[in-house]
VMD Tcl script that builds the backbone (N, CA, C; Angstrom):
set m [mol new atoms 342]
animate dup $m
set s [atomselect $m all]
$s set {name element resname resid chain x y z} {
  {N N MET 1 A 111.997 131.042 80.528}
  {CA C MET 1 A 112.828 131.404 81.647}
  {C C MET 1 A 112.778 130.333 82.739}
  {N N PHE 2 A 111.592 129.830 83.039}
  {CA C PHE 2 A 111.448 128.833 84.092}
  {C C PHE 2 A 111.279 127.424 83.538}
  {N N SER 3 A 111.720 127.179 82.321}
  {CA C SER 3 A 111.517 125.858 81.724}
  {C C SER 3 A 112.293 124.764 82.447}
  {N N SER 4 A 113.421 125.093 83.063}
  {CA C SER 4 A 114.176 124.077 83.795}
  {C C SER 4 A 113.789 124.029 85.268}
  {N N PHE 5 A 112.878 124.889 85.697}
  {CA C PHE 5 A 112.439 124.929 87.085}
  {C C PHE 5 A 111.483 123.768 87.326}
  {N N ASN 6 A 111.804 122.928 88.289}
  {CA C ASN 6 A 110.997 121.743 88.570}
  {C C ASN 6 A 110.415 121.873 89.975}
  {N N ALA 7 A 109.289 122.549 90.088}
  {CA C ALA 7 A 108.661 122.770 91.389}
  {C C ALA 7 A 107.808 121.570 91.769}
  {N N TYR 8 A 107.857 121.218 93.031}
  {CA C TYR 8 A 107.003 120.152 93.533}
  {C C TYR 8 A 105.697 120.753 94.019}
  {N N THR 9 A 104.624 120.285 93.453}
  {CA C THR 9 A 103.296 120.734 93.844}
  {C C THR 9 A 102.712 119.704 94.797}
  {N N PRO 10 A 101.617 120.017 95.462}
  {CA C PRO 10 A 100.988 119.016 96.326}
  {C C PRO 10 A 100.622 117.734 95.580}
  {N N LEU 11 A 100.229 117.853 94.329}
  {CA C LEU 11 A 99.886 116.671 93.555}
  {C C LEU 11 A 101.113 115.807 93.281}
  {N N SER 12 A 102.232 116.439 92.993}
  {CA C SER 12 A 103.445 115.648 92.762}
  {C C SER 12 A 103.914 114.982 94.048}
  {N N TRP 13 A 103.739 115.647 95.181}
  {CA C TRP 13 A 104.069 114.998 96.465}
  {C C TRP 13 A 103.156 113.809 96.725}
  {N N PHE 14 A 101.879 113.959 96.392}
  {CA C PHE 14 A 100.917 112.878 96.566}
  {C C PHE 14 A 101.332 111.656 95.756}
  {N N PHE 15 A 101.692 111.869 94.484}
  {CA C PHE 15 A 102.098 110.745 93.646}
  {C C PHE 15 A 103.416 110.141 94.111}
  {N N TRP 16 A 104.299 110.953 94.668}
  {CA C TRP 16 A 105.554 110.417 95.202}
  {C C TRP 16 A 105.274 109.531 96.411}
  {N N VAL 17 A 104.396 109.973 97.303}
  {CA C VAL 17 A 104.033 109.166 98.476}
  {C C VAL 17 A 103.306 107.891 98.035}
  {N N LEU 18 A 102.447 108.003 97.042}
  {CA C LEU 18 A 101.758 106.838 96.507}
  {C C LEU 18 A 102.748 105.839 95.921}
  {N N GLY 19 A 103.745 106.332 95.199}
  {CA C GLY 19 A 104.789 105.473 94.654}
  {C C GLY 19 A 105.619 104.826 95.743}
  {N N LEU 20 A 105.885 105.569 96.808}
  {CA C LEU 20 A 106.637 105.031 97.942}
  {C C LEU 20 A 105.850 103.915 98.629}
  {N N ALA 21 A 104.553 104.101 98.777}
  {CA C ALA 21 A 103.709 103.050 99.367}
  {C C ALA 21 A 103.666 101.815 98.467}
  {N N ALA 22 A 103.567 102.022 97.164}
  {CA C ALA 22 A 103.570 100.894 96.224}
  {C C ALA 22 A 104.902 100.156 96.292}
  {N N PHE 23 A 105.990 100.887 96.398}
  {CA C PHE 23 A 107.310 100.265 96.537}
  {C C PHE 23 A 107.372 99.427 97.814}
  {N N GLY 24 A 106.798 99.922 98.893}
  {CA C GLY 24 A 106.750 99.158 100.139}
  {C C GLY 24 A 105.985 97.854 99.983}
  {N N VAL 25 A 104.878 97.886 99.258}
  {CA C VAL 25 A 104.092 96.674 99.010}
  {C C VAL 25 A 104.906 95.691 98.164}
  {N N GLU 26 A 105.620 96.196 97.172}
  {CA C GLU 26 A 106.423 95.334 96.301}
  {C C GLU 26 A 107.563 94.672 97.074}
  {N N VAL 27 A 108.203 95.414 97.955}
  {CA C VAL 27 A 109.281 94.836 98.774}
  {C C VAL 27 A 108.707 93.808 99.746}
  {N N TRP 28 A 107.557 94.104 100.349}
  {CA C TRP 28 A 106.904 93.166 101.263}
  {C C TRP 28 A 106.586 91.857 100.543}
  {N N ALA 29 A 106.051 91.944 99.329}
  {CA C ALA 29 A 105.714 90.740 98.565}
  {C C ALA 29 A 106.976 89.940 98.247}
  {N N PHE 30 A 108.056 90.613 97.869}
  {CA C PHE 30 A 109.301 89.922 97.544}
  {C C PHE 30 A 109.866 89.209 98.772}
  {N N ILE 31 A 109.906 89.896 99.908}
  {CA C ILE 31 A 110.439 89.292 101.137}
  {C C ILE 31 A 109.576 88.114 101.576}
  {N N ASP 32 A 108.264 88.247 101.435}
  {CA C ASP 32 A 107.372 87.147 101.797}
  {C C ASP 32 A 107.621 85.935 100.902}
  {N N ALA 33 A 107.815 86.158 99.618}
  {CA C ALA 33 A 108.062 85.045 98.694}
  {C C ALA 33 A 109.389 84.362 98.999}
  {N N VAL 34 A 110.384 85.117 99.426}
  {CA C VAL 34 A 111.676 84.528 99.789}
  {C C VAL 34 A 111.511 83.591 100.982}
  {N N ARG 35 A 110.663 83.946 101.910}
  {CA C ARG 35 A 110.498 83.166 103.145}
  {C C ARG 35 A 109.667 81.896 102.985}
  {N N ARG 36 A 108.926 81.768 101.911}
  {CA C ARG 36 A 108.050 80.605 101.711}
  {C C ARG 36 A 108.851 79.416 101.179}
  {N N PRO 37 A 108.443 78.191 101.541}
  {CA C PRO 37 A 109.147 77.001 101.039}
  {C C PRO 37 A 108.963 76.829 99.532}
  {N N THR 38 A 110.009 76.362 98.887}
  {CA C THR 38 A 109.995 76.192 97.434}
  {C C THR 38 A 108.931 75.213 96.971}
  {N N ALA 39 A 108.744 74.136 97.704}
  {CA C ALA 39 A 107.793 73.097 97.298}
  {C C ALA 39 A 106.344 73.537 97.453}
  {N N ALA 40 A 106.088 74.580 98.215}
  {CA C ALA 40 A 104.714 75.007 98.461}
  {C C ALA 40 A 104.061 75.616 97.220}
  {N N PHE 41 A 104.835 76.236 96.360}
  {CA C PHE 41 A 104.263 76.908 95.198}
  {C C PHE 41 A 103.620 75.928 94.218}
  {N N PRO 42 A 104.355 74.907 93.739}
  {CA C PRO 42 A 103.684 73.966 92.838}
  {C C PRO 42 A 102.647 73.094 93.560}
  {N N ALA 43 A 102.782 72.928 94.866}
  {CA C ALA 43 A 101.835 72.100 95.610}
  {C C ALA 43 A 100.428 72.705 95.610}
  {N N VAL 44 A 100.334 74.019 95.507}
  {CA C VAL 44 A 99.021 74.668 95.472}
  {C C VAL 44 A 98.631 75.075 94.061}
  {N N GLY 45 A 99.392 74.614 93.071}
  {CA C GLY 45 A 99.046 74.876 91.680}
  {C C GLY 45 A 99.436 76.250 91.176}
  {N N LYS 46 A 100.436 76.866 91.776}
  {CA C LYS 46 A 100.902 78.186 91.340}
  {C C LYS 46 A 102.235 78.041 90.609}
  {N N GLN 47 A 102.696 79.118 90.020}
  {CA C GLN 47 A 103.992 79.109 89.347}
  {C C GLN 47 A 105.102 78.831 90.361}
  {N N THR 48 A 106.290 78.537 89.878}
  {CA C THR 48 A 107.387 78.187 90.769}
  {C C THR 48 A 107.839 79.376 91.592}
  {N N LYS 49 A 108.517 79.075 92.674}
  {CA C LYS 49 A 109.048 80.125 93.530}
  {C C LYS 49 A 110.052 80.974 92.771}
  {N N SER 50 A 110.879 80.346 91.950}
  {CA C SER 50 A 111.888 81.101 91.188}
  {C C SER 50 A 111.232 82.135 90.280}
  {N N LEU 51 A 110.172 81.744 89.608}
  {CA C LEU 51 A 109.492 82.686 88.724}
  {C C LEU 51 A 108.875 83.834 89.517}
  {N N TRP 52 A 108.266 83.529 90.646}
  {CA C TRP 52 A 107.686 84.598 91.464}
  {C C TRP 52 A 108.765 85.524 92.015}
  {N N LEU 53 A 109.918 84.981 92.372}
  {CA C LEU 53 A 111.007 85.843 92.853}
  {C C LEU 53 A 111.507 86.763 91.748}
  {N N ILE 54 A 111.581 86.256 90.527}
  {CA C ILE 54 A 111.994 87.110 89.414}
  {C C ILE 54 A 110.968 88.208 89.178}
  {N N ILE 55 A 109.687 87.828 89.127}
  {CA C ILE 55 A 108.622 88.807 88.885}
  {C C ILE 55 A 108.619 89.878 89.978}
  {N N LEU 56 A 108.677 89.451 91.234}
  {CA C LEU 56 A 108.603 90.405 92.341}
  {C C LEU 56 A 109.889 91.207 92.490}
  {N N GLY 57 A 111.024 90.608 92.151}
  {CA C GLY 57 A 112.288 91.352 92.189}
  {C C GLY 57 A 112.310 92.456 91.146}
  {N N VAL 58 A 111.873 92.135 89.939}
  {CA C VAL 58 A 111.790 93.158 88.888}
  {C C VAL 58 A 110.773 94.228 89.284}
  {N N ALA 59 A 109.666 93.814 89.888}
  {CA C ALA 59 A 108.659 94.782 90.333}
  {C C ALA 59 A 109.237 95.737 91.373}
  {N N ALA 60 A 110.027 95.215 92.302}
  {CA C ALA 60 A 110.627 96.074 93.329}
  {C C ALA 60 A 111.638 97.043 92.717}
  {N N VAL 61 A 112.404 96.591 91.744}
  {CA C VAL 61 A 113.375 97.480 91.086}
  {C C VAL 61 A 112.642 98.586 90.323}
  {N N ILE 62 A 111.558 98.238 89.634}
  {CA C ILE 62 A 110.763 99.248 88.925}
  {C C ILE 62 A 110.154 100.232 89.915}
  {N N GLY 63 A 109.668 99.717 91.055}
  {CA C GLY 63 A 109.122 100.601 92.088}
  {C C GLY 63 A 110.164 101.543 92.656}
  {N N LEU 64 A 111.374 101.036 92.859}
  {CA C LEU 64 A 112.465 101.891 93.351}
  {C C LEU 64 A 112.810 102.960 92.324}
  {N N ALA 65 A 112.844 102.596 91.049}
  {CA C ALA 65 A 113.122 103.575 89.993}
  {C C ALA 65 A 112.041 104.650 89.956}
  {N N GLY 66 A 110.804 104.249 90.172}
  {CA C GLY 66 A 109.714 105.222 90.187}
  {C C GLY 66 A 109.824 106.196 91.347}
  {N N VAL 67 A 110.197 105.691 92.516}
  {CA C VAL 67 A 110.357 106.562 93.681}
  {C C VAL 67 A 111.555 107.486 93.477}
  {N N ALA 68 A 112.629 106.949 92.926}
  {CA C ALA 68 A 113.839 107.751 92.713}
  {C C ALA 68 A 113.631 108.836 91.663}
  {N N SER 69 A 112.711 108.597 90.717}
  {CA C SER 69 A 112.473 109.593 89.673}
  {C C SER 69 A 111.565 110.723 90.146}
  {N N GLY 70 A 111.039 110.611 91.326}
  {CA C GLY 70 A 110.225 111.685 91.869}
  {C C GLY 70 A 108.744 111.553 91.618}
  {N N GLY 71 A 108.298 110.424 91.124}
  {CA C GLY 71 A 106.872 110.208 90.963}
  {C C GLY 71 A 106.355 110.378 89.554}
  {N N PHE 72 A 106.938 111.243 88.766}
  {CA C PHE 72 A 106.503 111.430 87.380}
  {C C PHE 72 A 107.634 111.004 86.465}
  {N N SER 73 A 107.387 109.959 85.702}
  {CA C SER 73 A 108.414 109.482 84.790}
  {C C SER 73 A 107.768 108.720 83.647}
  {N N ALA 74 A 108.607 108.288 82.733}
  {CA C ALA 74 A 108.122 107.481 81.618}
  {C C ALA 74 A 107.807 106.059 82.066}
  {N N LEU 75 A 108.150 105.715 83.300}
  {CA C LEU 75 A 107.934 104.374 83.819}
  {C C LEU 75 A 106.550 104.185 84.433}
  {N N ASN 76 A 105.664 105.142 84.335}
  {CA C ASN 76 A 104.392 105.079 85.050}
  {C C ASN 76 A 103.603 103.811 84.758}
  {N N ILE 77 A 103.503 103.384 83.514}
  {CA C ILE 77 A 102.736 102.177 83.216}
  {C C ILE 77 A 103.451 100.949 83.768}
  {N N LEU 78 A 104.772 100.967 83.769}
  {CA C LEU 78 A 105.521 99.859 84.358}
  {C C LEU 78 A 105.353 99.824 85.872}
  {N N GLU 79 A 105.257 100.990 86.483}
  {CA C GLU 79 A 105.044 101.047 87.934}
  {C C GLU 79 A 103.688 100.469 88.306}
  {N N VAL 80 A 102.695 100.742 87.506}
  {CA C VAL 80 A 101.365 100.180 87.750}
  {C C VAL 80 A 101.407 98.666 87.593}
  {N N ALA 81 A 102.062 98.187 86.542}
  {CA C ALA 81 A 102.175 96.744 86.317}
  {C C ALA 81 A 102.948 96.073 87.445}
  {N N ALA 82 A 103.975 96.732 87.957}
  {CA C ALA 82 A 104.756 96.179 89.059}
  {C C ALA 82 A 103.900 96.058 90.316}
  {N N PHE 83 A 103.092 97.079 90.598}
  {CA C PHE 83 A 102.217 97.020 91.759}
  {C C PHE 83 A 101.168 95.927 91.598}
  {N N VAL 84 A 100.636 95.778 90.395}
  {CA C VAL 84 A 99.631 94.740 90.141}
  {C C VAL 84 A 100.236 93.356 90.365}
  {N N ALA 85 A 101.469 93.146 89.926}
  {CA C ALA 85 A 102.130 91.857 90.138}
  {C C ALA 85 A 102.269 91.558 91.629}
  {N N ALA 86 A 102.685 92.555 92.410}
  {CA C ALA 86 A 102.805 92.359 93.854}
  {C C ALA 86 A 101.441 92.120 94.492}
  {N N ALA 87 A 100.423 92.827 94.024}
  {CA C ALA 87 A 99.075 92.646 94.572}
  {C C ALA 87 A 98.527 91.259 94.248}
  {N N VAL 88 A 98.801 90.753 93.057}
  {CA C VAL 88 A 98.359 89.407 92.695}
  {C C VAL 88 A 99.023 88.381 93.596}
  {N N TYR 89 A 100.322 88.553 93.830}
  {CA C TYR 89 A 101.011 87.616 94.719}
  {C C TYR 89 A 100.396 87.666 96.122}
  {N N LEU 90 A 100.206 88.863 96.656}
  {CA C LEU 90 A 99.741 88.987 98.040}
  {C C LEU 90 A 98.293 88.546 98.231}
  {N N THR 91 A 97.469 88.700 97.212}
  {CA C THR 91 A 96.061 88.349 97.385}
  {C C THR 91 A 95.698 86.949 96.897}
  {N N ASP 92 A 96.470 86.400 95.961}
  {CA C ASP 92 A 96.124 85.095 95.407}
  {C C ASP 92 A 97.111 84.001 95.814}
  {N N VAL 93 A 98.377 84.258 95.650}
  {CA C VAL 93 A 99.381 83.217 95.871}
  {C C VAL 93 A 99.719 83.078 97.354}
  {N N ARG 94 A 99.963 84.169 98.029}
  {CA C ARG 94 A 100.404 84.134 99.426}
  {C C ARG 94 A 99.453 83.383 100.356}
  {N N PRO 95 A 98.132 83.619 100.300}
  {CA C PRO 95 A 97.252 82.881 101.212}
  {C C PRO 95 A 97.307 81.368 101.019}
  {N N LYS 96 A 97.414 80.928 99.776}
  {CA C LYS 96 A 97.456 79.488 99.516}
  {C C LYS 96 A 98.792 78.884 99.895}
  {N N VAL 97 A 99.868 79.579 99.603}
  {CA C VAL 97 A 101.203 79.074 99.924}
  {C C VAL 97 A 101.439 79.080 101.431}
  {N N SER 98 A 100.878 80.042 102.134}
  {CA C SER 98 A 101.095 80.115 103.579}
  {C C SER 98 A 100.412 78.965 104.321}
  {N N GLN 99 A 99.365 78.388 103.754}
  {CA C GLN 99 A 98.702 77.256 104.395}
  {C C GLN 99 A 99.555 76.001 104.350}
  {N N ILE 100 A 100.397 75.870 103.343}
  {CA C ILE 100 A 101.250 74.686 103.207}
  {C C ILE 100 A 102.300 74.649 104.307}
  {N N GLY 101 A 102.844 75.769 104.653}
  {CA C GLY 101 A 103.923 75.815 105.633}
  {C C GLY 101 A 103.490 75.626 107.068}
  {N N ARG 102 A 102.200 75.608 107.342}
  {CA C ARG 102 A 101.728 75.533 108.723}
  {C C ARG 102 A 101.825 74.145 109.322}
  {N N GLY 103 A 101.643 73.142 108.535}
  {CA C GLY 103 A 101.760 71.787 109.066}
  {C C GLY 103 A 100.453 71.253 109.576}
  {N N GLY 104 A 100.504 70.576 110.723}
  {CA C GLY 104 A 99.372 69.816 111.262}
  {C C GLY 104 A 98.232 70.664 111.759}
  {N N SER 105 A 97.417 70.034 112.596}
  {CA C SER 105 A 96.202 70.651 113.112}
  {C C SER 105 A 96.540 71.774 114.082}
  {N N SER 106 A 95.813 72.847 113.973}
  {CA C SER 106 A 96.032 73.979 114.868}
  {C C SER 106 A 94.971 74.061 115.949}
  {N N GLY 107 A 94.016 73.121 115.956}
  {CA C GLY 107 A 92.959 73.153 116.953}
  {C C GLY 107 A 91.816 74.070 116.560}
  {N N ASN 108 A 91.861 74.584 115.348}
  {CA C ASN 108 A 90.799 75.462 114.879}
  {C C ASN 108 A 89.884 74.703 113.944}
  {N N GLY 109 A 88.609 74.940 114.103}
  {CA C GLY 109 A 87.622 74.373 113.191}
  {C C GLY 109 A 87.340 75.342 112.070}
  {N N PRO 110 A 86.362 75.048 111.264}
  {CA C PRO 110 A 86.055 75.928 110.148}
  {C C PRO 110 A 85.481 77.284 110.570}
  {N N TYR 111 A 84.978 77.379 111.786}
  {CA C TYR 111 A 84.388 78.620 112.264}
  {C C TYR 111 A 85.105 79.180 113.490}
  {N N GLY 112 A 86.278 78.711 113.771}
  {CA C GLY 112 A 87.033 79.203 114.921}
  {C C GLY 112 A 87.561 78.059 115.749}
  {N N PRO 113 A 88.058 78.364 116.946}
  {CA C PRO 113 A 88.639 77.323 117.797}
  {C C PRO 113 A 87.582 76.335 118.278}
  {N N TRP 114 A 87.993 75.112 118.513}
  {CA C TRP 114 A 87.083 74.079 119.005}
  {C C TRP 114 A 86.724 74.322 120.429}
}
mol reanalyze $m
mol bondsrecalc $m
mol representation Tube
mol addrep $m
């Protein structure tokens, strides 16, 4: 009788909010990669900007599909992989690429300002 009834439980709301947060991280990573200079990626020994934009763009689309599906879908393993890709960019690639765009001396030493 209730087989087509799709009730949202607190756990399903939790996973939906978690998916929404992951989607936000994926969009943040994509926008950050768009803003970085193209030459900075190979200069620090990372993959090209084009490849990172493809990876992060696909990750954002998968994250959007996960949020739109309500949190529980067949895409769950893809959603995890998409979040991992964005996390790798933000924790490994972004810090190194962001140093290239800064330019000259900022007046800071290795332990803070001079």
